[in-house]
N, CA, C and O atoms as a MOPAC input file, in Angstrom:
PM7 MOZYME 1SCF
protein

 N      0.83100 1    -1.17700 1     0.00000 1
 C      0.00000 1     0.00000 1     0.00000 1
 C      0.88200 1     1.24800 1     0.00000 1
 O      1.85300 1     1.33300 1     0.75100 1
 N      0.54300 1     2.18600 1    -0.82600 1
 C      1.30200 1     3.42600 1    -0.97400 1
 C      0.87400 1     4.44200 1     0.08700 1
 O     -0.31700 1     4.63400 1     0.33000 1
 N      1.86300 1     5.09100 1     0.71700 1
 C      1.55000 1     6.12100 1     1.70500 1
 C      1.37400 1     7.46100 1     1.00600 1
 O      2.09700 1     7.79700 1     0.06800 1
 N      0.40700 1     8.20400 1     1.48500 1
 C      0.15100 1     9.54300 1     0.95800 1
 C      0.41300 1    10.53600 1     2.08000 1
 O     -0.11100 1    10.40400 1     3.18600 1
 N      1.23200 1    11.53000 1     1.77200 1
 C      1.56600 1    12.55500 1     2.76300 1
 C      0.92100 1    13.87100 1     2.37100 1
 O      0.89900 1    14.23900 1     1.19700 1
 N      0.40300 1    14.56600 1     3.34700 1
 C     -0.18100 1    15.88100 1     3.10700 1
 C      0.53400 1    16.89600 1     3.99600 1
 O      0.79200 1    16.63300 1     5.17100 1
 N      0.84400 1    18.03200 1     3.43500 1
 C      1.53000 1    19.08200 1     4.16600 1
 C      0.70200 1    20.35300 1     4.12300 1
 O      0.09400 1    20.67600 1     3.10200 1
 N      0.68100 1    21.06100 1     5.22500 1
 C      0.00100 1    22.34700 1     5.29600 1
 C      1.08400 1    23.41500 1     5.29400 1
 O      1.94600 1    23.43100 1     6.17200 1
 N      1.04400 1    24.29800 1     4.32200 1
 C      2.01800 1    25.38300 1     4.22400 1
 C      1.40300 1    26.64100 1     4.81200 1
 O      0.31100 1    27.06000 1     4.42800 1
 N      2.12000 1    27.22500 1     5.74000 1
 C      1.65900 1    28.45800 1     6.38800 1
 C      2.45300 1    29.61300 1     5.80700 1
 O      3.68400 1    29.60700 1     5.84500 1
 N      1.76100 1    30.59600 1     5.27400 1
 C      2.39000 1    31.80300 1     4.76400 1
 C      2.19400 1    32.88600 1     5.81600 1
 O      1.07400 1    33.34000 1     6.05100 1
 N      3.28600 1    33.29700 1     6.44300 1
 C      3.21800 1    34.33000 1     7.46400 1
 C      2.61700 1    35.59000 1     6.83500 1
 O      3.10500 1    36.08700 1     5.82000 1
 N      1.55000 1    36.09300 1     7.45900 1
 C      0.87500 1    37.29300 1     6.96600 1
 C     -0.39700 1    37.00100 1     6.19900 1
 O     -1.25400 1    37.87700 1     6.07800 1
 N     -0.54200 1    35.78600 1     5.67700 1
 C     -1.75700 1    35.41200 1     4.93600 1
 C     -2.76900 1    34.84200 1     5.92000 1
 O     -2.97700 1    33.63000 1     5.98100 1
 N     -3.38700 1    35.71300 1     6.67700 1
 C     -4.24900 1    35.31000 1     7.77900 1
 C     -5.57400 1    34.71800 1     7.30200 1
 O     -6.10000 1    33.79400 1     7.92200 1
 N     -6.10600 1    35.23600 1     6.22200 1
 C     -7.38800 1    34.69800 1     5.73700 1
 C     -7.20900 1    33.46800 1     4.85700 1
 O     -8.19500 1    32.84400 1     4.46500 1
 N     -5.97200 1    33.10900 1     4.54000 1
 C     -5.69500 1    31.87800 1     3.82100 1
 C     -6.04000 1    31.88400 1     2.35000 1
 O     -6.25900 1    30.82400 1     1.76400 1
 N     -6.09400 1    33.06900 1     1.73300 1
 C     -6.46200 1    33.14100 1     0.30900 1
 C     -5.26000 1    33.04300 1    -0.63000 1
 O     -5.41800 1    33.10600 1    -1.84900 1
 N     -4.06800 1    32.88900 1    -0.07200 1
 C     -2.88000 1    32.72800 1    -0.90600 1
 C     -2.10900 1    34.00000 1    -1.18200 1
 O     -1.06600 1    33.95600 1    -1.83500 1
 N     -2.59600 1    35.13600 1    -0.70100 1
 C     -1.86400 1    36.38900 1    -0.89100 1
 C     -1.94900 1    37.22600 1     0.38200 1
 O     -2.87600 1    37.08200 1     1.18000 1
 N     -0.96800 1    38.09800 1     0.55100 1
 C     -0.93400 1    38.99900 1     1.70600 1
 C     -1.44000 1    40.35100 1     1.24400 1
 O     -0.86800 1    40.96500 1     0.34400 1
 N     -2.52800 1    40.81500 1     1.87200 1
 C     -3.17400 1    42.04600 1     1.40800 1
 C     -3.78400 1    42.81200 1     2.58100 1
 O     -3.65900 1    42.41700 1     3.74000 1
 N     -4.44700 1    43.91800 1     2.24400 1
 C     -5.12500 1    44.72200 1     3.25900 1
 C     -6.22600 1    43.93100 1     3.95400 1
 O     -6.60500 1    44.26400 1     5.07700 1
 N     -6.74100 1    42.89700 1     3.31300 1
 C     -7.76400 1    42.06100 1     3.94200 1
 C     -7.18300 1    41.31000 1     5.13700 1
 O     -7.87100 1    41.08800 1     6.13400 1
 N     -5.92300 1    40.92400 1     5.03100 1
 C     -5.25400 1    40.26600 1     6.15200 1
 C     -5.02200 1    41.24900 1     7.29600 1
 O     -5.18600 1    40.89200 1     8.46300 1
 N     -4.64400 1    42.48000 1     6.96800 1
 C     -4.46700 1    43.51600 1     7.99700 1
 C     -5.79300 1    43.75000 1     8.70700 1
 O     -5.83900 1    43.83400 1     9.93400 1
 N     -6.85400 1    43.85300 1     7.94600 1
 C     -8.18000 1    44.07600 1     8.51100 1
 C     -8.58100 1    42.94300 1     9.45400 1
 O     -9.08600 1    43.18300 1    10.55100 1
 N     -8.35400 1    41.72700 1     9.02000 1
 C     -8.69800 1    40.57200 1     9.84700 1
 C     -7.87700 1    40.55800 1    11.13800 1
 O     -8.40000 1    40.24900 1    12.20900 1
 N     -6.59900 1    40.89100 1    11.03200 1
 C     -5.72400 1    40.92600 1    12.20100 1
 C     -6.17100 1    42.01300 1    13.18200 1
 O     -6.19200 1    41.79000 1    14.39300 1
 N     -6.52100 1    43.16900 1    12.66400 1
 C     -7.00500 1    44.26400 1    13.52800 1
 C     -8.29900 1    43.87300 1    14.24200 1
 O     -8.46800 1    44.15100 1    15.42900 1
 N     -9.20600 1    43.23000 1    13.51600 1
 C    -10.46000 1    42.79000 1    14.12400 1
 C    -10.21900 1    41.74800 1    15.21000 1
 O    -10.89600 1    41.74200 1    16.23800 1
 N     -9.25800 1    40.87300 1    14.97600 1
 C     -8.92500 1    39.85400 1    15.97100 1
 C     -8.38200 1    40.50500 1    17.24700 1
 O     -8.78300 1    40.13900 1    18.35200 1
 N     -7.48000 1    41.45800 1    17.09500 1
 C     -6.89300 1    42.12600 1    18.26100 1
 C     -7.94700 1    42.91100 1    19.03400 1
 O     -7.90300 1    42.97800 1    20.26200 1
 N     -8.88600 1    43.49900 1    18.31600 1
 C     -9.97300 1    44.25700 1    18.96600 1
 C    -11.08800 1    43.35800 1    19.48900 1
 O    -12.08500 1    43.83800 1    20.02800 1
 N    -10.90700 1    42.04800 1    19.32500 1
 C    -11.86300 1    41.04000 1    19.78300 1
 C    -13.22300 1    41.14300 1    19.10500 1
 O    -14.25900 1    40.82600 1    19.69000 1
 N    -13.18900 1    41.59500 1    17.85500 1
 C    -14.40400 1    41.65000 1    17.03800 1
 C    -14.66400 1    40.31000 1    16.35600 1
 O    -15.80900 1    39.95600 1    16.07300 1
 N    -13.57400 1    39.56200 1    16.09400 1
 C    -13.68500 1    38.22800 1    15.50600 1
 C    -12.79100 1    37.27800 1    16.29100 1
 O    -11.90000 1    37.70500 1    17.02500 1
 N    -13.03900 1    36.00700 1    16.12600 1
 C    -12.21500 1    34.99400 1    16.76100 1
 C    -11.55600 1    34.15700 1    15.66700 1
 O    -12.19800 1    33.81000 1    14.67500 1
 N    -10.30000 1    33.84100 1    15.84300 1
 C     -9.59600 1    32.96900 1    14.90900 1
 C     -9.30000 1    31.67300 1    15.65600 1
 O     -8.47100 1    31.65100 1    16.56600 1
 N     -9.97100 1    30.61000 1    15.27700 1
 C     -9.80200 1    29.32700 1    15.95600 1
 C     -8.83900 1    28.40000 1    15.23000 1
 O     -8.35000 1    27.43500 1    15.81700 1
 N     -8.56200 1    28.67700 1    13.97700 1
 C     -7.70300 1    27.82400 1    13.16700 1
 C     -6.24400 1    28.03800 1    13.57800 1
 O     -5.73200 1    29.15500 1    13.49300 1
 N     -5.57100 1    26.96600 1    14.02400 1
 C     -4.19700 1    27.11300 1    14.51200 1
 C     -3.23400 1    27.56900 1    13.42200 1
 O     -2.23000 1    28.21600 1    13.71900 1
 N     -3.52300 1    27.24300 1    12.16800 1
 C     -2.65600 1    27.66500 1    11.06300 1
 C     -2.81000 1    29.16400 1    10.80200 1
 O     -1.82800 1    29.85200 1    10.52500 1
 N     -4.03200 1    29.66400 1    10.89000 1
 C     -4.25300 1    31.10500 1    10.71500 1
 C     -3.63800 1    31.88600 1    11.86600 1
 O     -3.09900 1    32.97400 1    11.66100 1
 N     -3.71300 1    31.34200 1    13.07300 1
 C     -3.07900 1    32.00200 1    14.21400 1
 C     -1.56600 1    32.04900 1    14.03500 1
 O     -0.92600 1    33.04000 1    14.38500 1
 N     -1.00300 1    30.99000 1    13.49900 1
 C      0.44100 1    30.95900 1    13.23200 1
 C      0.80600 1    32.00400 1    12.16900 1
 O      1.83600 1    32.67000 1    12.27800 1
 N     -0.03300 1    32.14300 1    11.15300 1
 C      0.19700 1    33.14000 1    10.10200 1
 C      0.05900 1    34.55900 1    10.64300 1
 O      0.67800 1    35.48800 1    10.12500 1
 N     -0.75600 1    34.72500 1    11.68700 1
 C     -0.98900 1    36.05000 1    12.27100 1
 C      0.14200 1    36.49600 1    13.19800 1
 O      0.26200 1    37.68400 1    13.49600 1
 N      0.95900 1    35.57000 1    13.64800 1
 C      2.07400 1    35.91000 1    14.53200 1
 C      3.25700 1    36.39000 1    13.69000 1
 O      4.25900 1    35.69000 1    13.54400 1
 N      3.12000 1    37.57700 1    13.15000 1
 C      4.07100 1    38.14600 1    12.19200 1
 C      5.48300 1    38.22400 1    12.77500 1
 O      6.45900 1    37.90400 1    12.09700 1
 N      5.58200 1    38.64600 1    14.02400 1
 C      6.90000 1    38.83000 1    14.64800 1
 C      7.48000 1    37.52900 1    15.19700 1
 O      8.61600 1    37.49700 1    15.67100 1
 N      6.68700 1    36.45400 1    15.12900 1
 C      7.10400 1    35.13400 1    15.64600 1
 C      7.47400 1    35.22600 1    17.12900 1
 O      8.48800 1    34.68100 1    17.56400 1
 N      6.62900 1    35.93000 1    17.89700 1
 C      6.87000 1    36.15200 1    19.31900 1
 C      5.93000 1    35.32300 1    20.19400 1
 O      5.88800 1    35.50900 1    21.41000 1
 N      5.18300 1    34.41600 1    19.58600 1
 C      4.21100 1    33.57400 1    20.29100 1
 C      3.09200 1    34.36500 1    20.96500 1
 O      2.45300 1    33.87500 1    21.89600 1
 N      2.86100 1    35.56800 1    20.50200 1
 C      1.68500 1    36.34300 1    20.88700 1
 C      1.34400 1    37.25800 1    19.72000 1
 O      2.20000 1    37.58300 1    18.89700 1
 N      0.09800 1    37.66100 1    19.66100 1
 C     -0.36200 1    38.51100 1    18.55800 1
 C     -0.78000 1    39.84700 1    19.15000 1
 O     -1.60900 1    39.90800 1    20.05800 1
 N     -0.19100 1    40.92400 1    18.61900 1
 C     -0.45300 1    42.25400 1    19.17200 1
 C     -0.49200 1    43.30100 1    18.06200 1
 O     -0.36800 1    42.98200 1    16.88000 1
 N     -0.66500 1    44.54600 1    18.46700 1
 C     -0.68300 1    45.65200 1    17.51000 1
 C      0.64500 1    45.77500 1    16.77300 1
 O      0.69400 1    46.33800 1    15.67900 1
 N      1.71400 1    45.25700 1    17.35500 1
 C      3.01500 1    45.29700 1    16.69000 1
 C      3.03100 1    44.39500 1    15.45600 1
 O      3.73200 1    44.67500 1    14.48400 1
 N      2.25600 1    43.31300 1    15.50300 1
 C      2.12100 1    42.44800 1    14.32800 1
 C      1.36000 1    43.17800 1    13.22200 1
 O      1.70500 1    43.06800 1    12.04600 1
 N      0.32900 1    43.91800 1    13.60500 1
 C     -0.43600 1    44.71200 1    12.62300 1
 C      0.48100 1    45.73100 1    11.97100 1
 O      0.47500 1    45.89500 1    10.75100 1
 N      1.26100 1    46.40900 1    12.78200 1
 C      2.17200 1    47.43700 1    12.27000 1
 C      3.16200 1    46.85900 1    11.26300 1
 O      3.38600 1    47.43200 1    10.19700 1
 N      3.74600 1    45.72300 1    11.61300 1
 C      4.73200 1    45.11200 1    10.71500 1
 C      4.07500 1    44.64600 1     9.42000 1
 O      4.65500 1    44.80000 1     8.34500 1
 N      2.87400 1    44.08000 1     9.50800 1
 C      2.16100 1    43.63500 1     8.31600 1
 C      1.81400 1    44.82100 1     7.41300 1
 O      1.94000 1    44.72500 1     6.19200 1
 N      1.38300 1    45.92800 1     7.99700 1
 C      1.07700 1    47.13500 1     7.21400 1
 C      2.33000 1    47.66800 1     6.52900 1
 O      2.27200 1    48.08000 1     5.37100 1
 N      3.45200 1    47.66500 1     7.22400 1
 C      4.71600 1    48.12100 1     6.62500 1
 C      5.08400 1    47.25900 1     5.42300 1
 O      5.55800 1    47.76800 1     4.40800 1
 N      4.86400 1    45.94900 1     5.54400 1
 C      5.17800 1    45.04100 1     4.44600 1
 C      4.29600 1    45.32400 1     3.23600 1
 O      4.78700 1    45.39500 1     2.10900 1
 N      3.01800 1    45.48200 1     3.46400 1
 C      2.08200 1    45.73800 1     2.36100 1
 C      2.38700 1    47.05300 1     1.67100 1
 O      2.26500 1    47.16400 1     0.45200 1
 N      2.78400 1    48.04600 1     2.44800 1
 C      3.11600 1    49.36500 1     1.88300 1
 C      4.50200 1    49.40200 1     1.22500 1
 O      4.87100 1    50.40500 1     0.61300 1
 N      5.25900 1    48.32300 1     1.35000 1
 C      6.57300 1    48.26700 1     0.72300 1
 C      7.67200 1    48.89800 1     1.55000 1
 O      8.77400 1    49.10400 1     1.04300 1
 N      7.40800 1    49.21100 1     2.80400 1
 C      8.42200 1    49.84100 1     3.66000 1
 C      9.46200 1    48.83000 1     4.14300 1
 O     10.61300 1    49.17900 1     4.40600 1
 N      9.02900 1    47.56000 1     4.25600 1
 C      9.96700 1    46.48400 1     4.56000 1
 C      9.80500 1    45.39900 1     3.51000 1
 O      8.73200 1    45.25900 1     2.92400 1
 N     10.84100 1    44.64000 1     3.26900 1
 C     10.84100 1    43.66100 1     2.17600 1
 C     10.37700 1    42.27100 1     2.59100 1
 O      9.82100 1    41.53600 1     1.77500 1
 N     10.60000 1    41.90300 1     3.85000 1
 C     10.24800 1    40.55800 1     4.28800 1
 C      9.50300 1    40.58600 1     5.60100 1
 O      9.59200 1    41.54000 1     6.37400 1
 N      8.78100 1    39.53400 1     5.83100 1
 C      8.14100 1    39.34100 1     7.13700 1
 C      8.95600 1    38.31600 1     7.85500 1
 O      8.63900 1    37.96000 1     8.99000 1

């Protein structure tokens, strides 16, 4: 019997999981921090931890906005 492996790829900053990093991800992150929405998916939470600090804060929003605006090159 052949084994089949599946991998989940997490793109840091792609919080909504649509395959691209955009203002929609910033919006979702801001809503999460303001407790307007809940993110239960562990992969989306990992993508939202922009600074890789094991917590999600306004500093993650700031860094994501800088990336989208082209002020920084990488996340």
